[in-house]
Structures are given as structure tokens and as C-alpha cells.
MITIVEX-870145 format. One record per atom (N, C-alpha, C): residue number from 1; atom name; x, y, z; residue in one letter. Coordinates in nm, 4 decimals. Example, Ala and Ser with C-alpha at 12.3 -4.5 7.8 and 13.67 -1.06 7.14 Angstrom:
residues 2
seq; atom; u; v; w; type
1; N; 1.3190; -0.5690; 0.7800; A
1; CA; 1.2300; -0.4500; 0.7800; A
1; C; 1.3200; -0.3300; 0.7800; A
2; N; 1.2850; -0.2250; 0.7080; S
2; CA; 1.3670; -0.1060; 0.7140; S
2; C; 1.2900; 0.0030; 0.7870; S
***
This chain:
residues 83
seq; atom; u; v; w; type
1; N; -5.2267; -0.2589; -0.0944; M
1; CA; -5.1449; -0.3700; -0.1411; M
1; C; -5.0008; -0.3222; -0.1570; M
2; N; -4.9075; -0.4051; -0.1084; M
2; CA; -4.7665; -0.3681; -0.1156; M
2; C; -4.7048; -0.4159; -0.2466; M
3; N; -4.6119; -0.3375; -0.2963; T
3; CA; -4.5401; -0.3770; -0.4164; T
3; C; -4.4313; -0.4772; -0.3792; T
4; N; -4.3768; -0.5444; -0.4795; L
4; CA; -4.2686; -0.6402; -0.4559; L
4; C; -4.1494; -0.5693; -0.3929; L
5; N; -4.1193; -0.4498; -0.4390; N
5; CA; -4.0072; -0.3739; -0.3847; N
5; C; -4.0292; -0.3428; -0.2362; N
6; N; -4.1500; -0.3040; -0.1994; Q
6; CA; -4.1798; -0.2751; -0.0596; Q
6; C; -4.1684; -0.4004; 0.0265; Q
7; N; -4.2149; -0.5136; -0.0245; L
7; CA; -4.2033; -0.6396; 0.0489; L
7; C; -4.0572; -0.6778; 0.0689; L
8; N; -3.9774; -0.6585; -0.0357; T
8; CA; -3.8351; -0.6900; -0.0281; T
8; C; -3.7671; -0.6020; 0.0759; T
9; N; -3.7971; -0.4735; 0.0739; Q
9; CA; -3.7393; -0.3813; 0.1713; Q
9; C; -3.7826; -0.4175; 0.3129; Q
10; N; -3.9076; -0.4558; 0.3282; Q
10; CA; -3.9586; -0.4940; 0.4592; Q
10; C; -3.8865; -0.6192; 0.5092; Q
11; N; -3.8662; -0.7168; 0.4214; D
11; CA; -3.7972; -0.8391; 0.4600; D
11; C; -3.6526; -0.8091; 0.4980; D
12; N; -3.5870; -0.7215; 0.4247; R
12; CA; -3.4483; -0.6854; 0.4555; R
12; C; -3.4381; -0.6175; 0.5907; R
13; N; -3.5375; -0.5391; 0.6269; S
13; CA; -3.5319; -0.4687; 0.7545; S
13; C; -3.5355; -0.5676; 0.8714; S
14; N; -3.5887; -0.6862; 0.8519; N
14; CA; -3.5932; -0.7868; 0.9586; N
14; C; -3.4548; -0.8388; 0.9946; N
15; N; -3.3561; -0.8183; 0.9071; H
15; CA; -3.2206; -0.8654; 0.9334; H
15; C; -3.1669; -0.8056; 1.0639; H
16; N; -3.2130; -0.6875; 1.1001; N
16; CA; -3.1662; -0.6238; 1.2228; N
16; C; -3.2155; -0.6952; 1.3481; N
17; N; -3.3137; -0.7816; 1.3341; Y
17; CA; -3.3760; -0.8423; 1.4502; Y
17; C; -3.3550; -0.9924; 1.4635; Y
18; N; -3.3037; -1.0562; 1.3598; R
18; CA; -3.2888; -1.2012; 1.3672; R
18; C; -3.1793; -1.2480; 1.2716; R
19; N; -3.1259; -1.3644; 1.3023; T
19; CA; -3.0293; -1.4305; 1.2157; T
19; C; -3.0746; -1.5744; 1.2019; T
20; N; -3.0935; -1.6196; 1.0802; E
20; CA; -3.1384; -1.7566; 1.0570; E
20; C; -3.0182; -1.8477; 1.0361; E
21; N; -3.0170; -1.9564; 1.1102; I
21; CA; -2.9087; -2.0539; 1.1025; I
21; C; -2.9676; -2.1867; 1.0570; I
22; N; -2.9154; -2.2435; 0.9473; P
22; CA; -2.9656; -2.3744; 0.9031; P
22; C; -2.9398; -2.4821; 1.0097; P
23; N; -3.0334; -2.5729; 1.0262; N
23; CA; -3.0214; -2.6770; 1.1289; N
23; C; -2.8972; -2.7634; 1.1127; N
24; N; -2.8582; -2.7943; 0.9888; F
24; CA; -2.7428; -2.8827; 0.9706; F
24; C; -2.6151; -2.8204; 1.0257; F
25; N; -2.6085; -2.6878; 1.0293; V
25; CA; -2.4901; -2.6199; 1.0821; V
25; C; -2.4712; -2.6535; 1.2298; V
26; N; -2.5804; -2.6639; 1.3018; L
26; CA; -2.5737; -2.6964; 1.4445; L
26; C; -2.5198; -2.8367; 1.4683; L
27; N; -2.5334; -2.9233; 1.3696; Q
27; CA; -2.4909; -3.0620; 1.3843; Q
27; C; -2.3455; -3.0854; 1.3469; Q
28; N; -2.2870; -2.9979; 1.2642; I
28; CA; -2.1522; -3.0265; 1.2144; I
28; C; -2.0425; -2.9387; 1.2731; I
29; N; -2.0787; -2.8266; 1.3338; L
29; CA; -1.9757; -2.7348; 1.3824; L
29; C; -1.9517; -2.7512; 1.5320; L
30; N; -1.8249; -2.7339; 1.5723; D
30; CA; -1.7946; -2.7332; 1.7151; D
30; C; -1.8309; -2.5947; 1.7712; D
31; N; -1.8255; -2.5758; 1.9019; P
31; CA; -1.8710; -2.4489; 1.9600; P
31; C; -1.7969; -2.3250; 1.9082; P
32; N; -1.6660; -2.3347; 1.8885; Y
32; CA; -1.5912; -2.2201; 1.8369; Y
32; C; -1.6312; -2.1892; 1.6929; Y
33; N; -1.6394; -2.2921; 1.6119; Q
33; CA; -1.6795; -2.2729; 1.4721; Q
33; C; -1.8197; -2.2136; 1.4646; Q
34; N; -1.9088; -2.2648; 1.5463; L
34; CA; -2.0466; -2.2169; 1.5473; L
34; C; -2.0528; -2.0701; 1.5890; L
35; N; -1.9773; -2.0331; 1.6913; A
35; CA; -1.9770; -1.8938; 1.7373; A
35; C; -1.9299; -1.7994; 1.6269; A
36; N; -1.8235; -1.8371; 1.5576; V
36; CA; -1.7726; -1.7522; 1.4493; V
36; C; -1.8724; -1.7491; 1.3339; V
37; N; -1.9278; -1.8635; 1.2981; Y
37; CA; -2.0267; -1.8693; 1.1906; Y
37; C; -2.1466; -1.7795; 1.2206; Y
38; N; -2.2003; -1.7901; 1.3417; V
38; CA; -2.3173; -1.7110; 1.3787; V
38; C; -2.2832; -1.5626; 1.3791; V
39; N; -2.1669; -1.5283; 1.4296; H
39; CA; -2.1277; -1.3870; 1.4306; H
39; C; -2.1147; -1.3335; 1.2882; H
40; N; -2.0469; -1.4081; 1.2016; L
40; CA; -2.0329; -1.3650; 1.0621; L
40; C; -2.1694; -1.3531; 0.9947; L
41; N; -2.2537; -1.4504; 1.0191; K
41; CA; -2.3875; -1.4507; 0.9597; K
41; C; -2.4676; -1.3293; 1.0067; K
42; N; -2.4511; -1.2919; 1.1322; S
42; CA; -2.5286; -1.1803; 1.1869; S
42; C; -2.4822; -1.0450; 1.1349; S
43; N; -2.3554; -1.0332; 1.0947; I
43; CA; -2.3063; -0.9048; 1.0456; I
43; C; -2.2913; -0.9000; 0.8943; I
44; N; -2.3207; -1.0107; 0.8275; A
44; CA; -2.2960; -1.0187; 0.6836; A
44; C; -2.3938; -0.9376; 0.5998; A
45; N; -2.5033; -0.8966; 0.6542; G
45; CA; -2.5986; -0.8167; 0.5784; G
45; C; -2.6838; -0.9017; 0.4864; G
46; N; -2.7694; -0.8343; 0.4141; D
46; CA; -2.8652; -0.9025; 0.3281; D
46; C; -2.8015; -0.9704; 0.2077; D
47; N; -2.6832; -0.9263; 0.1704; Y
47; CA; -2.6185; -0.9827; 0.0521; Y
47; C; -2.5010; -1.0731; 0.0877; Y
48; N; -2.4840; -1.1036; 0.2169; G
48; CA; -2.3769; -1.1939; 0.2582; G
48; C; -2.2392; -1.1334; 0.2528; G
49; N; -2.2305; -1.0016; 0.2696; E
49; CA; -2.1020; -0.9337; 0.2628; E
49; C; -2.0595; -0.8874; 0.4014; E
50; N; -1.9348; -0.9143; 0.4344; C
50; CA; -1.8791; -0.8728; 0.5626; C
50; C; -1.7433; -0.8085; 0.5340; C
51; N; -1.7276; -0.6846; 0.5747; W
51; CA; -1.6064; -0.6121; 0.5412; W
51; C; -1.5187; -0.5823; 0.6615; W
52; N; -1.5429; -0.6448; 0.7753; C
52; CA; -1.4572; -0.6174; 0.8910; C
52; C; -1.3246; -0.6933; 0.8749; C
53; N; -1.2199; -0.6374; 0.9330; S
53; CA; -1.0887; -0.7009; 0.9236; S
53; C; -1.0817; -0.8208; 1.0172; S
54; N; -0.9828; -0.9056; 0.9943; L
54; CA; -0.9651; -1.0214; 1.0824; L
54; C; -0.9336; -0.9762; 1.2244; L
55; N; -0.8568; -0.8688; 1.2374; G
55; CA; -0.8248; -0.8166; 1.3699; G
55; C; -0.9488; -0.7700; 1.4444; G
56; N; -1.0367; -0.6994; 1.3734; T
56; CA; -1.1611; -0.6527; 1.4344; T
56; C; -1.2490; -0.7699; 1.4730; T
57; N; -1.2605; -0.8663; 1.3835; L
57; CA; -1.3425; -0.9838; 1.4101; L
57; C; -1.2880; -1.0622; 1.5295; L
58; N; -1.1563; -1.0800; 1.5341; A
58; CA; -1.0941; -1.1521; 1.6463; A
58; C; -1.1212; -1.0800; 1.7783; A
59; N; -1.1107; -0.9480; 1.7778; A
59; CA; -1.1351; -0.8709; 1.8999; A
59; C; -1.2806; -0.8835; 1.9442; A
60; N; -1.3733; -0.8737; 1.8485; K
60; CA; -1.5156; -0.8852; 1.8823; K
60; C; -1.5495; -1.0242; 1.9344; K
61; N; -1.4830; -1.1258; 1.8814; M
61; CA; -1.5100; -1.2630; 1.9217; M
61; C; -1.4278; -1.3048; 2.0444; M
62; N; -1.3378; -1.2160; 2.0871; K
62; CA; -1.2479; -1.2453; 2.1992; K
62; C; -1.1640; -1.3701; 2.1719; K
63; N; -1.1136; -1.3760; 2.0481; L
63; CA; -1.0273; -1.4855; 2.0046; L
63; C; -0.8942; -1.4272; 1.9601; L
64; N; -0.7900; -1.5085; 1.9693; G
64; CA; -0.6630; -1.4685; 1.9126; G
64; C; -0.6717; -1.4765; 1.7605; G
65; N; -0.5891; -1.3988; 1.6940; L
65; CA; -0.5899; -1.3955; 1.5485; L
65; C; -0.5571; -1.5324; 1.4888; L
66; N; -0.4631; -1.6027; 1.5489; T
66; CA; -0.4261; -1.7357; 1.4998; T
66; C; -0.5431; -1.8325; 1.5109; T
67; N; -0.6128; -1.8305; 1.6253; K
67; CA; -0.7288; -1.9187; 1.6458; K
67; C; -0.8388; -1.8839; 1.5462; K
68; N; -0.8629; -1.7541; 1.5231; L
68; CA; -0.9657; -1.7135; 1.4274; L
68; C; -0.9319; -1.7638; 1.2877; L
69; N; -0.8085; -1.7480; 1.2455; K
69; CA; -0.7680; -1.7959; 1.1130; K
69; C; -0.7868; -1.9469; 1.1014; K
70; N; -0.7557; -2.0191; 1.2081; E
70; CA; -0.7747; -2.1650; 1.2104; E
70; C; -0.9233; -2.1998; 1.1923; E
71; N; -1.0089; -2.1294; 1.2642; I
71; CA; -1.1530; -2.1549; 1.2555; I
71; C; -1.2054; -2.1224; 1.1165; I
72; N; -1.1619; -2.0107; 1.0598; L
72; CA; -1.2068; -1.9729; 0.9250; L
72; C; -1.1620; -2.0767; 0.8219; L
73; N; -1.0421; -2.1307; 0.8399; K
73; CA; -0.9934; -2.2357; 0.7501; K
73; C; -1.0792; -2.3612; 0.7634; K
74; N; -1.1159; -2.3961; 0.8876; E
74; CA; -1.2020; -2.5122; 0.9112; E
74; C; -1.3406; -2.4910; 0.8489; E
75; N; -1.3971; -2.3713; 0.8662; L
75; CA; -1.5276; -2.3420; 0.8059; L
75; C; -1.5202; -2.3524; 0.6542; L
76; N; -1.4111; -2.3047; 0.5992; S
76; CA; -1.3918; -2.3137; 0.4542; S
76; C; -1.3840; -2.4590; 0.4086; S
77; N; -1.3212; -2.5446; 0.4903; S
77; CA; -1.3107; -2.6868; 0.4534; S
77; C; -1.4456; -2.7559; 0.4542; S
78; N; -1.5423; -2.7014; 0.5308; F
78; CA; -1.6794; -2.7536; 0.5303; F
78; C; -1.7577; -2.7051; 0.4102; F
79; N; -1.6990; -2.6141; 0.3334; G
79; CA; -1.7669; -2.5648; 0.2134; G
79; C; -1.8331; -2.4294; 0.2293; G
80; N; -1.8158; -2.3654; 0.3450; F
80; CA; -1.8698; -2.2311; 0.3620; F
80; C; -1.7840; -2.1325; 0.2846; F
81; N; -1.8463; -2.0466; 0.2069; S
81; CA; -1.7749; -1.9479; 0.1278; S
81; C; -1.7412; -1.8291; 0.2150; S
82; N; -1.6122; -1.8065; 0.2348; L
82; CA; -1.5682; -1.6990; 0.3245; L
82; C; -1.4868; -1.5935; 0.2514; L
83; N; -1.4915; -1.5949; 0.1213; I
83; CA; -1.4123; -1.4976; 0.0446; I
83; C; -1.4968; -1.3787; 0.0105; I
***
């Protein structure tokens, strides 16, 4: 029998293999917003923390810094916490 701690650790290890996206997100975001949201969600870790710089994120997403900032502002206006 596994302990609660072991189950928690096992569940956290699954983060390396999948990213869960709520269905409503697919209905409200445009393709650019969705791409940034999914990328942030995939690198945010188990506690929702992402420490990459905007420059790094823009380069990984192949977006200009201005476009990335615009998208992050739009995501924030939808109520997504990006701080």
C-alpha cells in the first residue's frame, strides 16, 4: 500500500508527460493566446511557477517581445493569473 506522500510524488512525476488544459480555455482563446497559455502551463511545474524571462519565452515561442507582452496582457484580462 502506498502512502499519501508516495501517491503525491507519483502524481507530480506525471507532469513530465502531460499537460491538462481545461475545455473552456479552448473556447475562449485565439490561437496565439492558446499557444502561449499551453506553453506556460507545460513549463509551470506542479505549483504553477514559471521563472523564465519574457525574452526567453518569446524566443521559445518564436514571437516578438511586443507580441508576447500583448498576449500576456490579454490572458490577464481573461482572469488568468500571470504574476
